[in-house]
Backbone as a printed PyTorch tensor [residue, N CA C, xyz], in Angstrom:
tensor([[[144.2920, 108.1280, 129.8890],
         [143.0980, 108.2870, 129.1840],
         [142.0400, 107.8080, 129.9150]],

        [[140.7470, 108.3740, 129.7820],
         [139.7510, 107.9620, 130.4510],
         [138.9590, 106.6860, 129.5830]],

        [[138.6120, 105.6450, 130.5220],
         [138.0230, 104.5050, 129.8400],
         [136.6480, 104.6550, 129.7160]],

        [[135.9520, 104.3250, 128.4330],
         [134.6840, 104.5150, 128.3540],
         [133.8730, 103.1500, 128.4770]],

        [[132.5930, 103.2320, 128.9520],
         [131.7770, 101.9840, 128.9590],
         [131.7250, 101.1600, 127.6490]],

        [[132.0560, 101.8110, 126.3660],
         [132.0460, 101.1910, 125.2370],
         [133.4050, 100.2980, 125.1130]],

        [[134.2830, 100.3460, 125.9970],
         [135.4360,  99.7990, 125.8700],
         [135.4450,  98.3290, 126.8330]],

        [[134.4160,  98.3090, 127.7800],
         [134.5210,  97.0210, 128.6430],
         [133.9730,  95.9380, 127.8100]],

        [[134.6440,  94.9220, 128.2210],
         [134.3180,  93.6820, 127.5500],
         [132.8880,  93.3130, 127.8640]],

        [[132.3870,  93.5870, 129.0190],
         [130.8230,  93.1230, 129.5240],
         [130.0230,  93.9870, 128.4340]],

        [[130.4020,  95.2390, 128.2460],
         [129.5610,  95.9800, 127.2150],
         [129.3720,  95.4980, 125.7840]],

        [[130.7890,  95.0630, 125.3600],
         [130.9510,  94.6620, 123.9620],
         [130.0580,  93.1950, 123.8480]],

        [[130.2660,  92.2360, 124.9300],
         [129.6700,  91.0080, 124.8780],
         [128.0940,  91.1710, 125.1700]],

        [[127.6050,  92.2270, 125.8740],
         [126.1330,  92.4640, 126.0050],
         [125.6070,  92.8290, 124.6000]],

        [[126.3940,  93.6410, 124.0870],
         [125.8670,  94.1680, 122.7720],
         [125.6950,  93.0420, 121.7600]],

        [[126.6450,  91.9760, 121.8430],
         [126.3300,  90.8820, 120.9910],
         [124.8920,  90.1190, 121.1870]],

        [[124.8040,  90.1270, 122.5970],
         [123.5130,  89.4990, 123.2180],
         [122.2520,  90.2610, 122.3340]],

        [[122.4850,  91.8010, 122.4770],
         [121.3230,  92.6030, 121.8960],
         [121.0720,  92.4570, 120.5050]],

        [[122.0830,  92.1810, 119.6740],
         [122.0190,  91.9490, 118.2370],
         [121.4060,  90.4430, 117.9620]],

        [[121.8960,  89.5180, 118.7880],
         [121.0920,  88.1200, 118.5860],
         [119.7400,  88.2530, 119.0370]],

        [[119.3920,  88.8550, 119.9560],
         [118.0120,  88.9030, 120.3560],
         [117.1390,  89.8540, 119.6090]],

        [[117.5520,  90.6540, 118.9850],
         [116.8080,  91.4730, 117.9460],
         [116.5750,  90.3230, 116.5360]],

        [[117.8460,  89.9140, 116.1980],
         [117.7620,  89.0200, 115.2790],
         [116.8300,  87.8560, 115.3690]],

        [[116.8020,  87.1550, 116.4360],
         [115.9890,  85.9040, 116.6360],
         [114.4480,  86.6290, 116.7120]],

        [[114.2180,  87.5100, 117.4890],
         [112.8560,  88.0090, 117.7280],
         [112.0660,  88.4950, 116.5520]],

        [[112.9280,  88.9520, 115.5850],
         [112.3040,  89.4630, 114.1490],
         [111.4820,  88.2860, 113.4480]],

        [[111.7880,  86.9590, 113.8400],
         [111.2820,  85.8580, 113.3330],
         [110.0930,  85.3440, 114.2740]],

        [[109.7160,  86.0090, 115.3730],
         [108.7330,  85.4970, 116.2180],
         [107.4700,  85.7580, 115.5280]],

        [[106.3570,  84.8380, 116.1640],
         [105.0020,  85.1530, 115.4740],
         [104.6770,  86.6980, 115.7590]],

        [[103.8120,  87.3040, 115.0340],
         [103.4540,  88.5320, 115.0810],
         [102.5540,  88.7920, 116.4440]],

        [[101.6950,  87.9470, 116.9110],
         [100.9940,  87.9610, 118.0800],
         [101.7430,  88.2140, 119.3580]],

        [[103.0540,  87.8670, 119.1300],
         [104.1590,  87.9850, 120.0580],
         [104.9050,  89.5970, 120.3840]],

        [[104.5290,  90.2500, 119.4120],
         [105.0640,  91.6650, 119.3650],
         [105.1300,  92.3310, 120.6930]],

        [[103.9180,  92.2100, 121.2920],
         [103.7420,  93.0370, 122.5810],
         [103.9850,  92.2250, 123.6680]],

        [[104.4720,  91.0710, 123.3820],
         [104.6940,  89.9850, 124.6140],
         [106.2160,  89.4970, 124.5520]],

        [[106.5570,  88.4420, 124.1380],
         [107.7800,  87.9520, 124.4840],
         [108.9100,  88.9410, 123.5850]],

        [[108.5700,  89.2420, 122.6080],
         [109.3460,  89.9670, 121.7460],
         [109.7890,  91.4030, 122.5450]],

        [[108.6980,  92.1060, 122.8570],
         [109.0290,  93.3530, 123.5160],
         [109.6880,  93.0310, 124.9080]],

        [[109.3070,  92.1020, 125.6240],
         [110.1430,  91.7490, 126.8600],
         [111.4820,  91.4170, 126.6810]],

        [[111.7110,  90.5680, 125.5850],
         [113.2970,  90.1870, 125.4160],
         [113.9720,  91.1510, 125.0970]],

        [[113.5870,  92.1530, 124.0230],
         [114.3380,  93.1950, 123.6960],
         [114.4580,  94.1090, 124.7630]],

        [[113.7990,  94.4390, 125.6670],
         [113.7110,  95.4110, 126.6810],
         [114.8820,  94.8620, 127.7890]],

        [[114.7640,  93.6470, 128.0860],
         [115.7920,  93.0980, 128.9720],
         [117.0450,  93.0550, 128.3140]],

        [[117.3300,  92.7670, 127.0900],
         [118.6480,  92.6600, 126.4160],
         [119.1890,  94.2850, 126.4840]],

        [[118.3100,  95.1000, 126.0460],
         [118.9650,  96.4390, 126.0260],
         [119.0500,  96.9000, 127.4110]],

        [[118.3430,  96.3510, 128.4770],
         [118.5230,  96.8070, 130.0390],
         [120.1640,  96.3460, 130.4640]],

        [[120.5540,  95.2160, 129.8710],
         [122.0130,  94.8760, 130.2650],
         [122.8800,  95.8780, 129.8480]],

        [[123.0550,  96.2580, 128.6560],
         [123.7640,  97.2560, 128.2140],
         [123.6830,  98.8680, 128.7140]],

        [[122.4080,  98.9520, 128.9820],
         [122.0670, 100.2890, 129.5530],
         [122.4560, 100.4130, 130.8810]],

        [[122.2940,  99.4030, 131.5240],
         [122.8590,  99.4850, 133.0790],
         [124.3010,  99.6450, 133.2270]],

        [[124.9760,  98.7720, 132.2220],
         [126.5100,  98.8660, 132.2140],
         [126.8750, 100.4200, 131.9400]],

        [[126.2830, 100.8950, 130.9480],
         [126.5630, 102.3280, 130.7110],
         [126.2320, 103.3460, 131.7620]],

        [[125.0210, 103.2750, 132.2400],
         [124.6790, 104.1190, 133.2280],
         [125.4560, 103.8790, 134.4390]],

        [[126.0650, 102.8280, 134.8470],
         [126.6710, 102.6020, 136.1380],
         [127.9510, 103.1610, 135.8310]],

        [[128.6650, 103.1640, 134.6580],
         [129.7330, 103.7970, 134.4780],
         [129.7830, 105.2930, 134.5840]],

        [[128.6210, 105.7640, 134.4480],
         [128.5260, 107.4240, 134.4840],
         [128.2870, 107.7020, 135.9630]],

        [[128.1990, 106.7450, 136.9350],
         [127.8940, 107.0670, 138.4860],
         [129.1530, 107.6630, 138.9330]],

        [[129.0410, 108.3760, 140.2510],
         [130.1170, 109.0290, 140.9030],
         [130.9510, 107.9180, 141.7750]],

        [[130.0130, 107.0520, 142.3960],
         [130.7680, 106.0840, 143.4390],
         [130.9970, 104.7830, 142.9210]],

        [[131.7950, 104.1250, 143.2770],
         [132.0040, 102.5040, 143.1780],
         [130.7510, 101.8770, 143.5490]],

        [[130.2070, 102.1010, 144.7060],
         [128.9790, 101.5120, 145.2070],
         [127.8490, 101.8120, 144.0930]],

        [[127.6260, 102.8660, 143.6290],
         [126.5830, 103.1300, 142.6370],
         [127.0210, 102.2460, 141.4400]],

        [[128.2440, 102.2520, 140.9240],
         [128.6200, 101.3420, 139.6830],
         [128.1540, 100.0700, 139.9590]],

        [[128.8260,  99.4110, 141.2090],
         [128.4720,  97.9920, 141.3930],
         [126.7230,  97.6740, 141.4320]],

        [[126.1730,  98.5780, 141.6790],
         [124.6560,  98.4510, 141.8610],
         [124.0370,  98.2470, 140.6630]],

        [[124.3370,  99.3330, 139.5800],
         [124.0380,  99.1330, 138.2150],
         [124.6850,  97.7570, 137.4530]],

        [[125.7920,  97.5360, 137.7290],
         [126.3590,  96.2360, 137.1900],
         [125.4450,  94.8610, 137.7360]],

        [[124.9760,  95.0430, 138.9870],
         [124.1980,  93.8500, 139.6150],
         [122.7810,  94.0470, 138.8910]],

        [[122.3380,  95.1370, 138.4480],
         [121.1380,  95.2860, 137.8490],
         [121.4350,  94.7040, 136.3830]],

        [[122.3860,  95.0980, 135.6010],
         [122.7880,  94.4050, 134.3350],
         [122.6380,  92.8910, 134.3420]],

        [[123.3250,  92.3960, 135.3580],
         [123.3090,  91.0760, 135.6860],
         [121.9110,  90.3190, 135.6920]],

        [[121.1870,  91.0180, 136.4240],
         [119.7860,  90.6800, 136.7480],
         [118.8900,  90.5790, 135.4330]],

        [[119.3000,  91.5300, 134.5650],
         [118.7320,  91.7670, 133.2240],
         [119.0910,  90.6980, 132.5910]],

        [[120.2330,  90.3620, 132.5450],
         [120.8830,  89.1700, 131.7590],
         [120.2890,  88.0140, 131.8720]],

        [[119.9600,  87.6130, 133.4080],
         [119.3900,  86.4710, 133.6030],
         [117.7210,  86.2090, 133.2310]],

        [[117.2870,  87.6510, 133.0700],
         [115.8160,  87.4880, 132.6470],
         [115.8770,  87.2910, 131.1730]],

        [[116.8170,  87.7350, 130.2440],
         [116.9940,  87.4020, 128.8780],
         [117.2100,  85.8080, 128.9650]],

        [[117.9610,  85.2480, 129.8160],
         [118.4490,  84.0060, 129.4540],
         [117.1010,  82.9400, 129.8090]],

        [[116.1840,  83.3610, 130.7110],
         [114.9700,  82.6300, 131.1470],
         [113.7850,  82.7830, 130.1460]],

        [[114.0170,  84.1660, 129.2570],
         [113.0530,  84.1940, 128.3420],
         [113.3920,  83.4870, 126.8860]],

        [[114.7080,  83.3350, 126.6670],
         [115.0180,  82.5840, 125.6730],
         [114.8780,  81.2190, 125.7430]],

        [[114.9780,  80.7330, 127.0020],
         [114.4460,  79.1840, 127.2080],
         [113.0580,  79.1830, 126.9990]],

        [[112.1920,  80.1250, 127.5420],
         [110.7460,  79.9220, 127.4270],
         [110.3770,  79.9980, 125.8940]],

        [[111.1410,  80.8250, 125.0130],
         [111.0390,  81.0180, 123.6030],
         [111.2070,  79.6430, 123.0690]],

        [[112.4080,  78.9780, 123.4020],
         [112.7220,  77.7070, 122.8050],
         [111.5160,  76.7750, 123.0000]],

        [[111.3050,  76.7030, 124.2040],
         [110.0950,  75.5500, 124.7890],
         [108.7900,  76.0210, 123.9770]],

        [[108.5340,  77.1350, 123.5490],
         [107.5980,  77.7520, 123.0010],
         [107.6670,  77.4410, 121.2750]],

        [[108.8840,  76.8480, 120.9370],
         [109.2400,  76.6500, 119.5420],
         [109.3890,  77.7060, 118.9050]],

        [[109.6970,  78.8330, 119.4690],
         [110.0130,  79.9820, 118.5970],
         [111.3380,  80.1340, 118.1850]],

        [[112.2560,  79.4760, 118.9200],
         [113.9080,  79.4000, 118.4920],
         [114.1830,  77.9620, 118.3170]],

        [[115.1320,  77.5630, 117.3030],
         [115.4140,  76.3100, 117.1190],
         [116.6980,  76.1150, 118.1780]],

        [[116.9190,  74.8620, 118.2050],
         [117.8440,  74.2700, 119.2890],
         [119.3300,  74.9100, 119.0010]],

        [[119.5450,  74.8920, 117.8390],
         [121.0660,  75.5370, 117.4710],
         [121.1200,  77.0100, 117.9050]],

        [[120.1040,  77.8350, 117.4540],
         [119.9580,  79.3220, 117.7970],
         [119.9320,  79.4670, 119.1890]],

        [[119.1340,  78.6790, 119.9500],
         [119.1020,  78.6470, 121.3620],
         [120.5510,  78.7860, 122.0920]],

        [[121.1780,  77.6700, 121.5600],
         [122.4050,  77.2900, 122.1560],
         [123.2780,  78.5000, 121.7750]],

        [[123.1900,  78.9810, 120.5640],
         [124.2090,  80.1830, 120.2320],
         [124.0560,  81.5380, 121.3410]],

        [[122.6460,  81.9290, 121.3520],
         [122.3260,  82.8250, 122.0370],
         [122.7160,  82.4430, 123.5080]],

        [[122.5840,  81.4140, 124.2250],
         [122.8250,  80.9270, 125.3980],
         [124.2470,  81.0920, 125.7880]],

        [[124.9770,  80.6700, 124.6970],
         [126.5320,  80.9150, 124.7520],
         [126.9040,  82.3290, 125.0060]],

        [[126.2190,  83.1600, 124.0850],
         [126.6520,  84.4410, 124.2510],
         [126.1480,  85.1790, 125.6390]],

        [[125.1260,  84.6500, 126.2300],
         [124.6790,  84.9940, 127.6020],
         [125.5040,  84.5140, 128.6190]],

        [[126.0970,  83.4920, 128.6500],
         [127.0490,  83.0160, 129.5040],
         [128.3380,  83.6660, 129.5850]],

        [[128.7460,  83.9450, 128.2590],
         [129.9770,  84.7070, 128.0720],
         [129.9850,  86.2640, 128.6100]],

        [[128.8650,  86.7350, 128.4420],
         [128.4750,  88.0370, 128.9890],
         [128.5090,  88.0580, 130.2120]],

        [[127.8630,  86.8030, 131.0050],
         [127.5880,  86.7340, 132.3600],
         [129.0510,  86.7400, 133.1800]],

        [[130.0010,  85.9880, 132.5710],
         [131.2910,  85.9260, 133.0590],
         [131.9500,  87.2000, 133.0850]],

        [[131.9450,  87.9860, 131.9750],
         [132.3910,  89.4270, 131.8970],
         [131.9270,  90.2190, 132.7890]],

        [[130.6180,  90.1860, 133.1630],
         [130.0150,  90.9140, 134.1880],
         [130.2350,  90.6350, 135.5000]],

        [[130.4010,  89.4520, 135.7540],
         [130.8240,  89.0840, 137.1450],
         [132.2990,  89.3440, 137.6420]],

        [[133.0020,  89.1660, 136.3840],
         [134.4740,  89.6850, 136.7380],
         [134.5590,  91.1350, 136.8030]],

        [[133.9150,  91.7730, 136.2530],
         [133.7190,  93.1960, 136.3790],
         [133.1630,  93.7090, 137.8000]],

        [[132.1470,  93.1200, 138.1970],
         [131.7200,  93.3930, 139.6530],
         [132.6550,  92.9010, 140.5620]],

        [[133.4640,  92.0630, 140.3560],
         [134.3340,  91.6190, 141.3540],
         [135.5720,  92.3790, 141.3870]],

        [[135.7160,  93.1050, 140.2620],
         [136.9550,  94.2970, 140.2230],
         [136.2830,  95.3530, 140.9230]],

        [[135.3590,  95.8140, 140.7490],
         [134.6600,  97.0080, 141.6050],
         [134.6910,  96.8270, 142.9360]],

        [[134.1210,  95.4800, 143.3820],
         [134.1270,  95.3740, 144.7100],
         [135.5550,  95.3950, 145.4460]],

        [[136.7250,  94.8060, 144.9080],
         [138.1860,  94.9540, 145.1420],
         [138.2820,  96.3890, 145.3850]],

        [[138.1380,  97.2680, 144.3120],
         [138.4340,  98.6930, 144.3580],
         [137.6400,  99.4310, 145.5070]],

        [[136.3950,  99.0690, 145.7880],
         [135.7830,  99.5910, 147.1320],
         [136.5380,  99.1620, 148.4170]],

        [[136.9590,  97.8340, 148.5220],
         [137.4970,  97.2760, 149.5290],
         [138.7650,  98.3260, 149.8930]],

        [[139.5830,  98.3570, 148.7840],
         [140.8690,  99.2620, 148.8340],
         [140.6250, 100.6000, 149.0430]],

        [[139.3370, 101.1390, 148.6410],
         [139.2930, 102.7100, 148.9600],
         [138.5410, 102.5320, 150.2100]],

        [[138.1500, 101.7560, 150.8820],
         [137.5740, 101.7240, 152.2570],
         [138.5640, 101.6640, 153.4210]],

        [[139.6410, 100.9930, 153.2080],
         [140.7110, 100.8130, 154.0420],
         [141.2880, 102.0510, 154.5370]],

        [[141.4840, 102.2440, 155.7740],
         [142.1800, 103.4210, 156.2880],
         [143.7720, 103.3710, 155.9430]],

        [[144.1530, 104.5070, 155.7010],
         [145.6410, 104.8960, 155.1620],
         [146.5840, 104.7600, 156.2220]],

        [[147.6800, 104.3700, 155.9290],
         [148.8020, 104.4420, 156.7770],
         [149.1880, 105.7180, 157.2850]],

        [[149.2960, 106.3640, 158.5070],
         [149.6910, 107.5680, 158.7080],
         [151.0710, 107.9290, 158.1520]],

        [[152.0270, 106.9830, 158.2340],
         [153.4340, 107.2270, 157.8070],
         [153.5970, 107.4220, 156.2260]],

        [[152.4010, 106.9540, 155.3880],
         [152.6390, 106.9500, 153.9520],
         [151.6140, 107.9320, 153.6220]],

        [[150.6390, 108.4860, 154.3980],
         [149.5190, 109.4700, 154.0770],
         [150.0460, 110.6910, 153.5330]],

        [[149.6130, 111.2010, 152.5740],
         [149.8770, 112.6050, 152.1860],
         [149.3590, 113.5210, 153.2870]],

        [[150.1410, 114.9090, 153.4280],
         [149.7660, 115.8250, 154.2950],
         [148.5500, 116.3600, 153.9110]],

        [[147.7560, 117.0110, 154.5620],
         [146.5290, 117.7120, 154.4110],
         [146.5710, 119.0200, 153.8580]]])
C-alpha cells in the first residue's frame, strides 16, 4: 500500500498546530488581521503544505528539502507565538499548550528528516557485484 502524507505523524501533529493557531488567532485584535494573524496562519499552513508537497516529489533529496522548509516554517510559528504572548495576545497557558504542540511536531519532523537522510545514504551506496541483479 502506498503511504500518503496524511498518514505521517509529522503531518498529523502539524495539523494540530494549524487548528490551535487558527483558534487562538481568532481572538487577536482586529488590527492584527493583516499582520500577526495572517503571518501565523500562513506559517502554520506552510508546515503541512511543505510536508505534503515534499511527499509528492520524485527524489528523496527533494522530499528532504521540503521537510526542511516545513521545519523552518514551524520555527517561524514558534517565534510568532512567543511574540504574540509578549504582546499579551495569548495567555500563558495557551502559549504553553501551543508550544508543546510545536515541539512535538518538530520532533516528528526531525525524525522524518533523519529517516529520509538514511534512505538517501542507502540509495547512494554502490551495490555489491555479487548480489547485484543482472541488467
